[in-house]
MOPAC internal coordinates of N, CA, C and O (Angstrom, degrees):
PM7 1SCF
backbone

  N    0.0000 0     0.00 0     0.00 0    0    0    0
  C    1.4566 1     0.00 0     0.00 0    1    0    0
  C    1.5227 1   108.11 1     0.00 0    2    1    0
  O    1.2310 1   120.18 1   -48.01 1    3    2    1
  N    1.3060 1   117.27 1   131.99 1    3    2    1
  C    1.4454 1   120.26 1  -178.57 1    5    3    2
  C    1.5141 1   113.22 1   -84.87 1    6    5    3
  O    1.2310 1   119.47 1   147.84 1    7    6    5
  N    1.2776 1   118.61 1   -32.16 1    7    6    5
  C    1.4583 1   121.96 1  -172.38 1    9    7    6
  C    1.5206 1   110.72 1  -117.19 1   10    9    7
  O    1.2310 1   121.34 1   -43.51 1   11   10    9
  N    1.3385 1   115.03 1   136.49 1   11   10    9
  C    1.4656 1   118.54 1   175.58 1   13   11   10
  C    1.5320 1   110.83 1   -64.08 1   14   13   11
  O    1.2310 1   120.32 1   144.24 1   15   14   13
  N    1.3274 1   116.99 1   -35.76 1   15   14   13
  C    1.4692 1   119.71 1   176.86 1   17   15   14
  C    1.5257 1   110.07 1   -59.17 1   18   17   15
  O    1.2310 1   120.47 1   133.44 1   19   18   17
  N    1.3302 1   116.71 1   -46.56 1   19   18   17
  C    1.4604 1   120.75 1  -179.21 1   21   19   18
  C    1.5274 1   111.14 1   -63.82 1   22   21   19
  O    1.2310 1   120.04 1   141.89 1   23   22   21
  N    1.3234 1   117.53 1   -38.11 1   23   22   21
  C    1.4615 1   121.27 1   178.77 1   25   23   22
  C    1.5245 1   111.04 1   -62.77 1   26   25   23
  O    1.2310 1   120.64 1   130.91 1   27   26   25
  N    1.3252 1   116.38 1   -49.09 1   27   26   25
  C    1.4663 1   120.75 1  -179.12 1   29   27   26
  C    1.5263 1   110.63 1   -65.72 1   30   29   27
  O    1.2310 1   119.91 1   135.58 1   31   30   29
  N    1.3170 1   117.78 1   -44.42 1   31   30   29
  C    1.4661 1   120.48 1   179.31 1   33   31   30
  C    1.5252 1   110.95 1   -61.40 1   34   33   31
  O    1.2310 1   120.04 1   139.08 1   35   34   33
  N    1.3287 1   117.52 1   -40.92 1   35   34   33
  C    1.4653 1   120.24 1   178.85 1   37   35   34
  C    1.5254 1   110.95 1   -64.86 1   38   37   35
  O    1.2310 1   120.33 1   142.54 1   39   38   37
  N    1.3210 1   116.98 1   -37.46 1   39   38   37
  C    1.4677 1   119.93 1   176.86 1   41   39   38
  C    1.5177 1   110.65 1   -63.49 1   42   41   39
  O    1.2310 1   120.05 1   135.21 1   43   42   41
  N    1.3232 1   117.51 1   -44.79 1   43   42   41
  C    1.4622 1   120.18 1  -179.73 1   45   43   42
  C    1.5321 1   111.08 1   -66.87 1   46   45   43
  O    1.2310 1   120.19 1   144.33 1   47   46   45
  N    1.3259 1   117.24 1   -35.67 1   47   46   45
  C    1.4647 1   120.30 1   176.13 1   49   47   46
  C    1.5292 1   110.72 1   -66.77 1   50   49   47
  O    1.2310 1   120.54 1   145.07 1   51   50   49
  N    1.3204 1   116.57 1   -34.93 1   51   50   49
  C    1.4628 1   121.40 1   177.31 1   53   51   50
  C    1.5242 1   110.84 1   -57.76 1   54   53   51
  O    1.2310 1   120.30 1   145.71 1   55   54   53
  N    1.3215 1   117.03 1   -34.29 1   55   54   53
  C    1.4645 1   122.55 1  -179.30 1   57   55   54
  C    1.5237 1   111.29 1   -59.09 1   58   57   55
  O    1.2310 1   119.86 1   152.29 1   59   58   57
  N    1.3278 1   117.88 1   -27.71 1   59   58   57
  C    1.4672 1   121.80 1  -178.70 1   61   59   58
  C    1.5314 1   113.27 1   -89.49 1   62   61   59
  O    1.2310 1   120.10 1   170.78 1   63   62   61
  N    1.3262 1   117.41 1    -9.22 1   63   62   61
  C    1.4687 1   120.59 1  -178.87 1   65   63   62
  C    1.5289 1   109.70 1   -68.26 1   66   65   63
  O    1.2310 1   120.57 1   -53.74 1   67   66   65
  N    1.3319 1   116.51 1   126.26 1   67   66   65
  C    1.4601 1   120.62 1  -175.15 1   69   67   66
  C    1.5327 1   113.51 1   -92.06 1   70   69   67
  O    1.2310 1   119.74 1   159.73 1   71   70   69
  N    1.3147 1   118.09 1   -20.27 1   71   70   69
  C    1.4581 1   121.25 1  -178.82 1   73   71   70
  C    1.5344 1   109.46 1   -87.73 1   74   73   71
  O    1.2310 1   119.44 1   -63.69 1   75   74   73
  N    1.3433 1   118.67 1   116.31 1   75   74   73
  C    1.4676 1   121.09 1  -176.45 1   77   75   74
  C    1.5254 1   114.05 1   -58.84 1   78   77   75
  O    1.2310 1   119.62 1   140.49 1   79   78   77
  N    1.3186 1   118.33 1   -39.51 1   79   78   77
  C    1.4664 1   119.42 1  -179.01 1   81   79   78
  C    1.5316 1   111.00 1   -71.19 1   82   81   79
  O    1.2310 1   120.13 1   144.21 1   83   82   81
  N    1.3164 1   117.36 1   -35.79 1   83   82   81
  C    1.4729 1   120.18 1   176.16 1   85   83   82
  C    1.5233 1   110.09 1   -68.80 1   86   85   83
  O    1.2310 1   120.16 1   140.28 1   87   86   85
  N    1.3220 1   117.30 1   -39.72 1   87   86   85
  C    1.4661 1   121.58 1   177.32 1   89   87   86
  C    1.5297 1   109.47 1   -59.52 1   90   89   87
  O    1.2310 1   120.08 1   136.47 1   91   90   89
  N    1.3234 1   117.44 1   -43.53 1   91   90   89
  C    1.4716 1   121.59 1   179.84 1   93   91   90
  C    1.5221 1   110.59 1   -66.71 1   94   93   91
  O    1.2310 1   120.34 1   138.60 1   95   94   93
  N    1.3309 1   116.96 1   -41.40 1   95   94   93
  C    1.4737 1   120.29 1   178.65 1   97   95   94
  C    1.5224 1   111.01 1   -61.50 1   98   97   95
  O    1.2310 1   120.58 1   133.92 1   99   98   97
  N    1.3279 1   116.50 1   -46.08 1   99   98   97
  C    1.4674 1   120.72 1   179.42 1  101   99   98
  C    1.5260 1   111.08 1   -65.06 1  102  101   99
  O    1.2310 1   120.58 1   141.27 1  103  102  101
  N    1.3168 1   116.49 1   -38.73 1  103  102  101
  C    1.4582 1   120.69 1  -179.26 1  105  103  102
  C    1.5213 1   111.57 1   -61.55 1  106  105  103
  O    1.2310 1   120.11 1   145.33 1  107  106  105
  N    1.3335 1   117.39 1   -34.67 1  107  106  105
  C    1.4666 1   119.94 1  -178.69 1  109  107  106
  C    1.5263 1   111.97 1   -61.16 1  110  109  107
  O    1.2310 1   120.22 1   155.62 1  111  110  109
  N    1.3153 1   117.19 1   -24.38 1  111  110  109
  C    1.4678 1   121.14 1   176.75 1  113  111  110
  C    1.5239 1   111.93 1   -80.99 1  114  113  111
  O    1.2310 1   120.42 1   155.70 1  115  114  113
  N    1.3321 1   116.80 1   -24.30 1  115  114  113
  C    1.4634 1   121.83 1  -173.00 1  117  115  114
  C    1.5136 1   114.38 1  -100.88 1  118  117  115
  O    1.2310 1   120.19 1   152.16 1  119  118  117
  N    1.3305 1   117.24 1   -27.84 1  119  118  117
  C    1.4603 1   120.52 1  -170.46 1  121  119  118
  C    1.5236 1   110.82 1  -138.27 1  122  121  119
  O    1.2310 1   121.04 1   -22.24 1  123  122  121
  N    1.3261 1   115.62 1   157.76 1  123  122  121
  C    1.4533 1   122.22 1   176.64 1  125  123  122
  C    1.5300 1   109.94 1   -72.82 1  126  125  123
  O    1.2310 1   120.48 1   -18.63 1  127  126  125
  N    1.3270 1   116.69 1   161.37 1  127  126  125
  C    1.4635 1   120.45 1   179.38 1  129  127  126
  C    1.5222 1   112.48 1   -63.56 1  130  129  127
  O    1.2310 1   120.45 1   153.64 1  131  130  129
  N    1.3400 1   116.75 1   -26.36 1  131  130  129
  C    1.4650 1   120.59 1  -179.01 1  133  131  130
  C    1.5326 1   112.23 1  -101.02 1  134  133  131
  O    1.2310 1   120.33 1  -155.69 1  135  134  133
  N    1.3255 1   116.98 1    24.31 1  135  134  133
  C    1.4657 1   121.70 1  -179.16 1  137  135  134
  C    1.5297 1   110.58 1   -52.92 1  138  137  135
  O    1.2310 1   121.32 1   -36.29 1  139  138  137
  N    1.3305 1   115.08 1   143.71 1  139  138  137
  C    1.4605 1   121.39 1   175.04 1  141  139  138
  C    1.5201 1   108.60 1  -117.87 1  142  141  139
  O    1.2310 1   121.15 1   -39.46 1  143  142  141
  N    1.3262 1   115.41 1   140.54 1  143  142  141
  C    1.4676 1   121.96 1   175.90 1  145  143  142
  C    1.5200 1   107.68 1  -125.42 1  146  145  143
  O    1.2310 1   120.81 1   -54.06 1  147  146  145
  N    1.3130 1   116.06 1   125.94 1  147  146  145
  C    1.4639 1   121.97 1   178.48 1  149  147  146
  C    1.5232 1   107.55 1  -124.11 1  150  149  147
  O    1.2310 1   120.89 1   -72.43 1  151  150  149
  N    1.3302 1   115.91 1   107.57 1  151  150  149
  C    1.4507 1   121.58 1  -179.38 1  153  151  150
  C    1.5131 1   111.11 1  -116.60 1  154  153  151
  O    1.2310 1   121.27 1     6.43 1  155  154  153
  N    1.3095 1   115.18 1  -173.57 1  155  154  153
  C    1.4547 1   121.29 1  -177.66 1  157  155  154
  C    1.5280 1   112.23 1   -64.25 1  158  157  155
  O    1.2310 1   120.46 1   137.98 1  159  158  157
  N    1.3331 1   116.72 1   -42.02 1  159  158  157
  C    1.4592 1   118.96 1  -174.96 1  161  159  158
  C    1.5219 1   113.93 1  -120.87 1  162  161  159
  O    1.2310 1   119.79 1  -179.06 1  163  162  161
  N    1.3211 1   118.01 1     0.94 1  163  162  161
  C    1.4561 1   119.60 1  -178.42 1  165  163  162
  C    1.5178 1   111.41 1  -148.80 1  166  165  163
  O    1.2310 1   121.44 1   -25.88 1  167  166  165
  N    1.3072 1   114.85 1   154.12 1  167  166  165
  C    1.4575 1   123.17 1   171.83 1  169  167  166
  C    1.5158 1   107.11 1  -129.85 1  170  169  167
  O    1.2310 1   120.70 1   -42.66 1  171  170  169
  N    1.3180 1   116.27 1   137.34 1  171  170  169
  C    1.4563 1   121.36 1   177.05 1  173  171  170
  C    1.5217 1   108.10 1  -127.86 1  174  173  171
  O    1.2310 1   120.78 1   -46.49 1  175  174  173
  N    1.3176 1   116.11 1   133.51 1  175  174  173
  C    1.4591 1   121.64 1   178.80 1  177  175  174
  C    1.5236 1   107.72 1  -120.28 1  178  177  175
  O    1.2310 1   120.76 1   -60.38 1  179  178  177
  N    1.3050 1   116.16 1   119.62 1  179  178  177
  C    1.4553 1   121.95 1  -178.95 1  181  179  178
  C    1.5197 1   111.67 1    95.42 1  182  181  179
  O    1.2310 1   121.16 1   -27.82 1  183  182  181
  N    1.3210 1   115.38 1   152.18 1  183  182  181
  C    1.4642 1   120.84 1  -174.86 1  185  183  182
  C    1.5216 1   112.79 1   -64.35 1  186  185  183
  O    1.2310 1   119.82 1   142.66 1  187  186  185
  N    1.3302 1   117.96 1   -37.34 1  187  186  185
  C    1.4661 1   119.34 1  -179.82 1  189  187  186
  C    1.5217 1   110.94 1   -65.03 1  190  189  187
  O    1.2310 1   120.41 1   134.98 1  191  190  189
  N    1.3308 1   116.81 1   -45.02 1  191  190  189
  C    1.4643 1   121.64 1   179.00 1  193  191  190
  C    1.5320 1   110.25 1   -64.03 1  194  193  191
  O    1.2310 1   120.63 1   135.57 1  195  194  193
  N    1.3304 1   116.40 1   -44.43 1  195  194  193
  C    1.4607 1   120.85 1   179.80 1  197  195  194
  C    1.5311 1   110.82 1   -61.71 1  198  197  195
  O    1.2310 1   120.25 1   133.00 1  199  198  197
  N    1.3311 1   117.13 1   -47.00 1  199  198  197
  C    1.4662 1   120.55 1  -179.13 1  201  199  198
  C    1.5221 1   111.15 1   -62.41 1  202  201  199
  O    1.2310 1   120.17 1   146.34 1  203  202  201
  N    1.3243 1   117.28 1   -33.66 1  203  202  201
  C    1.4675 1   120.90 1   179.62 1  205  203  202
  C    1.5275 1   112.11 1   -70.78 1  206  205  203
  O    1.2310 1   120.21 1   147.93 1  207  206  205
  N    1.3354 1   117.21 1   -32.07 1  207  206  205
  C    1.4584 1   120.65 1  -174.40 1  209  207  206
  C    1.5276 1   114.43 1   -97.89 1  210  209  207
  O    1.2310 1   119.63 1   150.42 1  211  210  209
  N    1.3127 1   118.32 1   -29.58 1  211  210  209
  C    1.4601 1   122.43 1  -170.29 1  213  211  210
  C    1.5215 1   110.81 1   -88.28 1  214  213  211
  O    1.2310 1   121.01 1   -98.44 1  215  214  213
  N    1.3241 1   115.67 1    81.56 1  215  214  213
  C    1.4628 1   119.38 1   176.66 1  217  215  214
  C    1.5255 1   108.97 1  -163.50 1  218  217  215
  O    1.2310 1   121.59 1   -20.69 1  219  218  217
  N    1.3043 1   114.57 1   159.31 1  219  218  217
  C    1.4501 1   122.74 1   175.90 1  221  219  218
  C    1.5212 1   108.11 1  -104.46 1  222  221  219
  O    1.2310 1   119.62 1   -47.53 1  223  222  221
  N    1.3278 1   118.34 1   132.47 1  223  222  221
  C    1.4669 1   118.63 1   175.08 1  225  223  222
  C    1.5340 1   110.19 1   -56.75 1  226  225  223
  O    1.2310 1   120.08 1   -36.03 1  227  226  225
  N    1.3290 1   117.45 1   143.97 1  227  226  225
  C    1.4648 1   120.72 1  -178.74 1  229  227  226
  C    1.5331 1   112.02 1   -51.30 1  230  229  227
  O    1.2310 1   121.45 1   -45.11 1  231  230  229
  N    1.3360 1   114.83 1   134.89 1  231  230  229
  C    1.4549 1   120.58 1   176.22 1  233  231  230
  C    1.5214 1   115.74 1    82.56 1  234  233  231
  O    1.2310 1   119.85 1  -178.54 1  235  234  233
  N    1.3528 1   117.89 1     1.46 1  235  234  233
  C    1.4638 1   119.30 1  -176.69 1  237  235  234
  C    1.5156 1   114.66 1  -100.85 1  238  237  235
  O    1.2310 1   119.40 1   177.02 1  239  238  237
  N    1.2948 1   118.75 1    -2.98 1  239  238  237
  C    1.4577 1   119.76 1   178.28 1  241  239  238
  C    1.5137 1   112.24 1   132.01 1  242  241  239
  O    1.2310 1   121.84 1     4.37 1  243  242  241
  N    1.3355 1   114.09 1  -175.63 1  243  242  241
  C    1.4623 1   119.46 1  -178.74 1  245  243  242
  C    1.5192 1   109.51 1  -151.58 1  246  245  243
  O    1.2310 1   121.12 1   -29.45 1  247  246  245
  N    1.3266 1   115.46 1   150.55 1  247  246  245
  C    1.4601 1   121.75 1   175.35 1  249  247  246
  C    1.5202 1   109.19 1   -80.58 1  250  249  247
  O    1.2310 1   120.67 1   -41.82 1  251  250  249
  N    1.3247 1   116.33 1   138.18 1  251  250  249
  C    1.4537 1   121.67 1   179.91 1  253  251  250
  C    1.5192 1   108.90 1  -134.55 1  254  253  251
  O    1.2310 1   120.26 1   -46.01 1  255  254  253
  N    1.3191 1   117.10 1   133.99 1  255  254  253
  C    1.4699 1   121.55 1   175.00 1  257  255  254
  C    1.5213 1   107.98 1   -74.18 1  258  257  255
  O    1.2310 1   120.34 1   -47.57 1  259  258  257
  N    1.3388 1   116.95 1   132.43 1  259  258  257
  C    1.4674 1   120.70 1  -176.41 1  261  259  258
  C    1.5187 1   112.55 1  -120.00 1  262  261  259
  O    1.2310 1   119.98 1  -165.36 1  263  262  261
  N    1.3213 1   117.65 1    14.64 1  263  262  261
  C    1.4673 1   120.86 1   178.56 1  265  263  262
  C    1.5206 1   108.43 1  -149.52 1  266  265  263
  O    1.2310 1   121.23 1   -14.65 1  267  266  265
  N    1.3259 1   115.25 1   165.35 1  267  266  265
  C    1.4625 1   116.98 1   169.06 1  269  267  266
  C    1.5284 1   108.61 1   -64.31 1  270  269  267
  O    1.2310 1   120.66 1   -25.81 1  271  270  269
  N    1.3123 1   116.34 1   154.19 1  271  270  269
  C    1.4642 1   121.34 1   174.98 1  273  271  270
  C    1.5219 1   107.52 1   -85.02 1  274  273  271
  O    1.2310 1   120.96 1   -49.56 1  275  274  273
  N    1.3234 1   115.78 1   130.44 1  275  274  273
  C    1.4602 1   121.23 1   176.12 1  277  275  274
  C    1.5229 1   108.21 1  -105.88 1  278  277  275
  O    1.2310 1   120.49 1   -38.99 1  279  278  277
  N    1.3423 1   116.67 1   141.01 1  279  278  277
  C    1.4600 1   121.10 1  -178.74 1  281  279  278
  C    1.5244 1   109.89 1  -135.28 1  282  281  279
  O    1.2310 1   121.56 1   -45.64 1  283  282  281
  N    1.3424 1   114.62 1   134.36 1  283  282  281
  C    1.4602 1   121.80 1   175.93 1  285  283  282
  C    1.5181 1   108.94 1  -156.00 1  286  285  283
  O    1.2310 1   120.47 1   -46.07 1  287  286  285
  N    1.3165 1   116.71 1   133.93 1  287  286  285
  C    1.4524 1   121.91 1   170.40 1  289  287  286
  C    1.5155 1   115.25 1    53.08 1  290  289  287
  O    1.2310 1   119.97 1  -141.63 1  291  290  289
  N    1.3225 1   117.67 1    38.37 1  291  290  289
  C    1.4520 1   120.97 1   178.59 1  293  291  290
  C    1.5202 1   114.49 1    83.03 1  294  293  291
  O    1.2310 1   120.35 1  -173.44 1  295  294  293
  N    1.3282 1   116.94 1     6.56 1  295  294  293
  C    1.4626 1   121.99 1   176.62 1  297  295  294
  C    1.5112 1   109.80 1  -115.79 1  298  297  295
  O    1.2310 1   120.50 1   -35.37 1  299  298  297
  N    1.3162 1   116.65 1   144.63 1  299  298  297
  C    1.4602 1   121.32 1   171.71 1  301  299  298
  C    1.5218 1   107.97 1  -128.96 1  302  301  299
  O    1.2310 1   121.00 1   -28.15 1  303  302  301
  N    1.3287 1   115.70 1   151.85 1  303  302  301
  C    1.4581 1   119.38 1   176.77 1  305  303  302
  C    1.5136 1   109.49 1  -144.74 1  306  305  303
  O    1.2310 1   121.75 1   -26.51 1  307  306  305
  N    1.3201 1   114.25 1   153.49 1  307  306  305
  C    1.4561 1   120.21 1   175.17 1  309  307  306
  C    1.5161 1   109.19 1  -154.46 1  310  309  307
  O    1.2310 1   121.38 1   -23.94 1  311  310  309
  N    1.3088 1   114.97 1   156.06 1  311  310  309
  C    1.4544 1   120.94 1   171.16 1  313  311  310
  C    1.5176 1   107.96 1   -85.97 1  314  313  311
  O    1.2310 1   120.72 1   -29.54 1  315  314  313
  N    1.3182 1   116.24 1   150.46 1  315  314  313
  C    1.4625 1   121.44 1  -179.55 1  317  315  314
  C    1.5214 1   108.87 1  -143.38 1  318  317  315
  O    1.2310 1   121.37 1   -16.55 1  319  318  317
  N    1.3152 1   114.98 1   163.45 1  319  318  317
  C    1.4593 1   120.45 1   170.39 1  321  319  318
  C    1.5255 1   108.56 1  -149.11 1  322  321  319
  O    1.2310 1   121.55 1   -23.12 1  323  322  321
  N    1.3153 1   114.64 1   156.88 1  323  322  321
  C    1.4610 1   121.14 1   176.13 1  325  323  322
  C    1.5175 1   106.91 1   -98.00 1  326  325  323
  O    1.2310 1   120.97 1   -58.84 1  327  326  325
  N    1.3318 1   115.75 1   121.16 1  327  326  325
  C    1.4577 1   121.24 1  -179.67 1  329  327  326
  C    1.5217 1   110.08 1  -108.54 1  330  329  327
  O    1.2310 1   121.40 1   -20.68 1  331  330  329
  N    1.3308 1   114.93 1   159.32 1  331  330  329
  C    1.4592 1   119.07 1   176.32 1  333  331  330
  C    1.5327 1   108.54 1   -65.48 1  334  333  331
  O    1.2310 1   119.84 1   -11.73 1  335  334  333
  N    1.3320 1   117.91 1   168.27 1  335  334  333
  C    1.4634 1   119.74 1  -175.94 1  337  335  334
  C    1.5257 1   114.54 1   -56.25 1  338  337  335
  O    1.2310 1   119.91 1   151.24 1  339  338  337
  N    1.3189 1   117.77 1   -28.76 1  339  338  337
  C    1.4671 1   120.56 1   179.12 1  341  339  338
  C    1.5248 1   111.96 1   -81.91 1  342  341  339
  O    1.2310 1   120.25 1   170.15 1  343  342  341
  N    1.3433 1   117.13 1    -9.85 1  343  342  341
  C    1.4572 1   120.83 1   179.89 1  345  343  342
  C    1.5117 1   113.66 1    76.66 1  346  345  343
  O    1.2310 1   119.98 1  -158.40 1  347  346  345
  N    1.3303 1   117.63 1    21.60 1  347  346  345
  C    1.4566 1   120.06 1  -175.01 1  349  347  346
  C    1.5211 1   114.34 1  -107.95 1  350  349  347
  O    1.2310 1   119.51 1   159.55 1  351  350  349
  N    1.3250 1   118.55 1   -20.45 1  351  350  349
  C    1.4576 1   121.11 1  -174.83 1  353  351  350
  C    1.5167 1   109.03 1  -131.15 1  354  353  351
  O    1.2310 1   121.01 1   -46.43 1  355  354  353
  N    1.3300 1   115.67 1   133.57 1  355  354  353
  C    1.4465 1   119.38 1   172.57 1  357  355  354
  C    1.5265 1   107.98 1   -76.61 1  358  357  355
  O    1.2310 1   120.85 1   -55.14 1  359  358  357
  N    1.3259 1   115.99 1   124.86 1  359  358  357
  C    1.4585 1   120.35 1  -178.52 1  361  359  358
  C    1.5265 1   110.13 1   -69.61 1  362  361  359
  O    1.2310 1   120.60 1   -28.46 1  363  362  361
  N    1.3296 1   116.45 1   151.54 1  363  362  361
  C    1.4572 1   122.08 1  -177.58 1  365  363  362
  C    1.5245 1   110.23 1  -105.35 1  366  365  363
  O    1.2310 1   121.48 1   -35.60 1  367  366  365
  N    1.3305 1   114.77 1   144.40 1  367  366  365
  C    1.4686 1   120.51 1   174.74 1  369  367  366
  C    1.5177 1   108.71 1   -77.55 1  370  369  367
  O    1.2310 1   121.01 1    -9.80 1  371  370  369
  N    1.3280 1   115.68 1   170.20 1  371  370  369
  C    1.4660 1   120.43 1   178.93 1  373  371  370
  C    1.5221 1   112.80 1   -60.30 1  374  373  371
  O    1.2310 1   120.26 1   152.30 1  375  374  373
  N    1.3482 1   117.10 1   -27.70 1  375  374  373
  C    1.4675 1   119.72 1  -178.85 1  377  375  374
  C    1.5322 1   112.49 1   -85.47 1  378  377  375
  O    1.2310 1   120.14 1  -174.11 1  379  378  377
  N    1.3353 1   117.34 1     5.89 1  379  378  377
  C    1.4540 1   121.37 1   176.27 1  381  379  378
  C    1.5145 1   115.20 1    89.51 1  382  381  379
  O    1.2310 1   119.57 1   175.10 1  383  382  381
  N    1.3203 1   118.42 1    -4.90 1  383  382  381
  C    1.4682 1   121.67 1   177.91 1  385  383  382
  C    1.5285 1   109.53 1   -87.77 1  386  385  383
  O    1.2310 1   120.30 1   -28.62 1  387  386  385
  N    1.3228 1   117.03 1   151.38 1  387  386  385
  C    1.4737 1   119.69 1   177.06 1  389  387  386
  C    1.5249 1   110.26 1   -60.64 1  390  389  387
  O    1.2310 1   120.75 1   -34.36 1  391  390  389
  N    1.3207 1   116.18 1   145.64 1  391  390  389
  C    1.4495 1   121.71 1   177.99 1  393  391  390
  C    1.5230 1   107.56 1   -84.94 1  394  393  391
  O    1.2310 1   121.49 1   -93.02 1  395  394  393
  N    1.3299 1   114.75 1    86.98 1  395  394  393
  C    1.4628 1   121.69 1  -179.56 1  397  395  394
  C    1.5144 1   108.62 1  -150.90 1  398  397  395
  O    1.2310 1   120.84 1   -12.78 1  399  398  397
  N    1.3060 1   116.00 1   167.22 1  399  398  397
  C    1.4537 1   119.29 1  -179.49 1  401  399  398
  C    1.5108 1   112.55 1   178.34 1  402  401  399
  O    1.2310 1   121.70 1    25.11 1  403  402  401
  N    1.3386 1   114.36 1  -154.89 1  403  402  401
  C    1.4559 1   123.24 1  -176.80 1  405  403  402
  C    1.5226 1   108.32 1  -124.34 1  406  405  403
  O    1.2310 1   120.29 1   -42.86 1  407  406  405
  N    1.3125 1   117.06 1   137.14 1  407  406  405
  C    1.4671 1   122.39 1   172.46 1  409  407  406
  C    1.5251 1   107.81 1  -114.95 1  410  409  407
  O    1.2310 1   120.98 1   -51.06 1  411  410  409
  N    1.3188 1   115.73 1   128.94 1  411  410  409
  C    1.4649 1   122.60 1   176.45 1  413  411  410
  C    1.5194 1   106.85 1  -115.58 1  414  413  411
  O    1.2310 1   120.72 1   -50.92 1  415  414  413
  N    1.3231 1   116.22 1   129.08 1  415  414  413
  C    1.4573 1   121.39 1  -176.48 1  417  415  414
  C    1.5193 1   109.96 1  -124.04 1  418  417  415
  O    1.2310 1   121.47 1   -47.77 1  419  418  417
  N    1.3084 1   114.80 1   132.23 1  419  418  417
  C    1.4587 1   123.71 1   175.78 1  421  419  418
  C    1.5204 1   106.95 1   -96.41 1  422  421  419
  O    1.2310 1   120.00 1   -54.70 1  423  422  421
  N    1.3277 1   117.61 1   125.30 1  423  422  421
  C    1.4597 1   120.88 1  -175.33 1  425  423  422
  C    1.5188 1   111.97 1   -99.58 1  426  425  423
  O    1.2310 1   120.93 1   -37.08 1  427  426  425
  N    1.3152 1   115.82 1   142.92 1  427  426  425
  C    1.4618 1   122.40 1   173.13 1  429  427  426
  C    1.5334 1   108.37 1   -75.46 1  430  429  427
  O    1.2310 1   120.72 1   -10.38 1  431  430  429
  N    1.3230 1   116.23 1   169.62 1  431  430  429
  C    1.4615 1   120.83 1  -179.53 1  433  431  430
  C    1.5276 1   112.66 1   -59.28 1  434  433  431
  O    1.2310 1   120.01 1   152.44 1  435  434  433
  N    1.3391 1   117.59 1   -27.56 1  435  434  433
  C    1.4664 1   120.38 1  -179.65 1  437  435  434
  C    1.5297 1   112.85 1   -85.82 1  438  437  435
  O    1.2310 1   120.07 1  -176.25 1  439  438  437
  N    1.3490 1   117.48 1     3.75 1  439  438  437
  C    1.4631 1   121.54 1   176.63 1  441  439  438
  C    1.5156 1   114.48 1    91.15 1  442  441  439
  O    1.2310 1   119.82 1   172.72 1  443  442  441
  N    1.3419 1   117.95 1    -7.28 1  443  442  441
  C    1.4590 1   119.95 1   176.63 1  445  443  442
  C    1.5273 1   110.36 1   -81.72 1  446  445  443
  O    1.2310 1   121.04 1   -17.36 1  447  446  445
  N    1.3007 1   115.61 1   162.64 1  447  446  445
  C    1.4555 1   121.95 1  -177.22 1  449  447  446
  C    1.5259 1   109.81 1   -77.23 1  450  449  447
  O    1.2310 1   121.22 1   -49.49 1  451  450  449
  N    1.3373 1   115.26 1   130.51 1  451  450  449
  C    1.4535 1   121.57 1   178.15 1  453  451  450
  C    1.5344 1   111.49 1  -103.55 1  454  453  451
  O    1.2310 1   121.07 1   146.06 1  455  454  453
  N    1.3417 1   115.56 1   -33.94 1  455  454  453
  C    1.4719 1   119.76 1  -179.29 1  457  455  454
  C    1.5184 1   108.52 1  -151.48 1  458  457  455
  O    1.2310 1   121.13 1   -38.22 1  459  458  457
  N    1.3347 1   115.44 1   141.78 1  459  458  457
  C    1.4623 1   122.71 1   177.08 1  461  459  458
  C    1.5199 1   108.06 1  -126.76 1  462  461  459
  O    1.2310 1   121.32 1   -49.54 1  463  462  461
  N    1.3205 1   115.09 1   130.46 1  463  462  461
  C    1.4652 1   120.66 1   173.58 1  465  463  462
  C    1.5221 1   106.58 1  -123.36 1  466  465  463
  O    1.2310 1   121.13 1   -54.11 1  467  466  465
  N    1.3314 1   115.44 1   125.89 1  467  466  465
  C    1.4615 1   121.51 1  -176.34 1  469  467  466
  C    1.5205 1   109.38 1  -113.19 1  470  469  467
  O    1.2310 1   121.33 1   -48.80 1  471  470  469
  N    1.3216 1   115.07 1   131.20 1  471  470  469
  C    1.4593 1   121.95 1   175.49 1  473  471  470
  C    1.5184 1   107.47 1  -113.90 1  474  473  471
  O    1.2310 1   120.26 1   -55.19 1  475  474  473
  N    1.3013 1   117.10 1   124.81 1  475  474  473
  C    1.4591 1   121.95 1  -179.38 1  477  475  474
  C    1.5171 1   110.70 1   -91.50 1  478  477  475
  O    1.2310 1   121.11 1   -37.75 1  479  478  477
  N    1.3626 1   115.48 1   142.25 1  479  478  477
  C    1.4595 1   120.87 1   172.17 1  481  479  478
  C    1.4987 1   114.58 1    63.92 1  482  481  479
  O    1.2310 1   119.97 1  -146.48 1  483  482  481
  N    1.3238 1   117.66 1    33.52 1  483  482  481
  C    1.4499 1   120.25 1  -175.60 1  485  483  482
  C    1.5321 1   114.43 1   -93.26 1  486  485  483
  O    1.2310 1   119.98 1   176.81 1  487  486  485
  N    1.3141 1   117.64 1    -3.19 1  487  486  485
  C    1.4628 1   118.84 1   178.65 1  489  487  486
  C    1.5250 1   108.59 1   -70.20 1  490  489  487
  O    1.2310 1   119.22 1   -44.77 1  491  490  489
  N    1.3393 1   119.10 1   135.23 1  491  490  489
  C    1.4703 1   121.48 1  -174.80 1  493  491  490
  C    1.5197 1   114.04 1   -52.68 1  494  493  491
  O    1.2310 1   119.86 1   141.85 1  495  494  493
  N    1.3292 1   117.87 1   -38.15 1  495  494  493
  C    1.4686 1   118.71 1  -179.38 1  497  495  494
  C    1.5196 1   111.77 1   -67.86 1  498  497  495
  O    1.2310 1   119.80 1   155.05 1  499  498  497
  N    1.3480 1   117.98 1   -24.95 1  499  498  497
  C    1.4565 1   121.34 1   176.61 1  501  499  498
  C    1.5289 1   110.99 1   -69.85 1  502  501  499
  O    1.2310 1   120.44 1   137.38 1  503  502  501
  N    1.3130 1   116.76 1   -42.62 1  503  502  501
  C    1.4514 1   121.12 1  -175.44 1  505  503  502
  C    1.5122 1   111.95 1   -73.25 1  506  505  503
  O    1.2310 1   119.98 1   154.67 1  507  506  505
  N    1.3147 1   117.64 1   -25.33 1  507  506  505
  C    1.4672 1   120.98 1  -179.98 1  509  507  506
  C    1.5321 1   112.25 1   -77.33 1  510  509  507
  O    1.2310 1   120.76 1   159.65 1  511  510  509
  N    1.3243 1   116.15 1   -20.35 1  511  510  509
  C    1.4766 1   120.56 1  -176.54 1  513  511  510
  C    1.5168 1   111.88 1   -72.57 1  514  513  511
  O    1.2310 1   120.10 1   180.00 1  515  514  513

């Protein structure tokens, strides 16, 4: 992948892929086989585990990048939010806060993702609410 923006956008688009084998095939282009995912409620170790867990059930929404991608020292980060299927409303968590946050990705030497750590609800306006 040439662009960090394209890498992050492709990862978020992967989240909407409903076919598990296609999700795994696409992931092989974006992440290493030993990729780690650390989220609020789940951890996945390895590409097969990550591909099995990292998706939205059909019709429940999609991940969208909401900031420029920043890159430094082999790390990239971006803000994200979960929108309804039409892309018009940010979905809300059970605690009433918007379902959005920050994703930090550690890149391997070949530019693919080696580790992803996701923080939910980290935007300052979310925490003030």
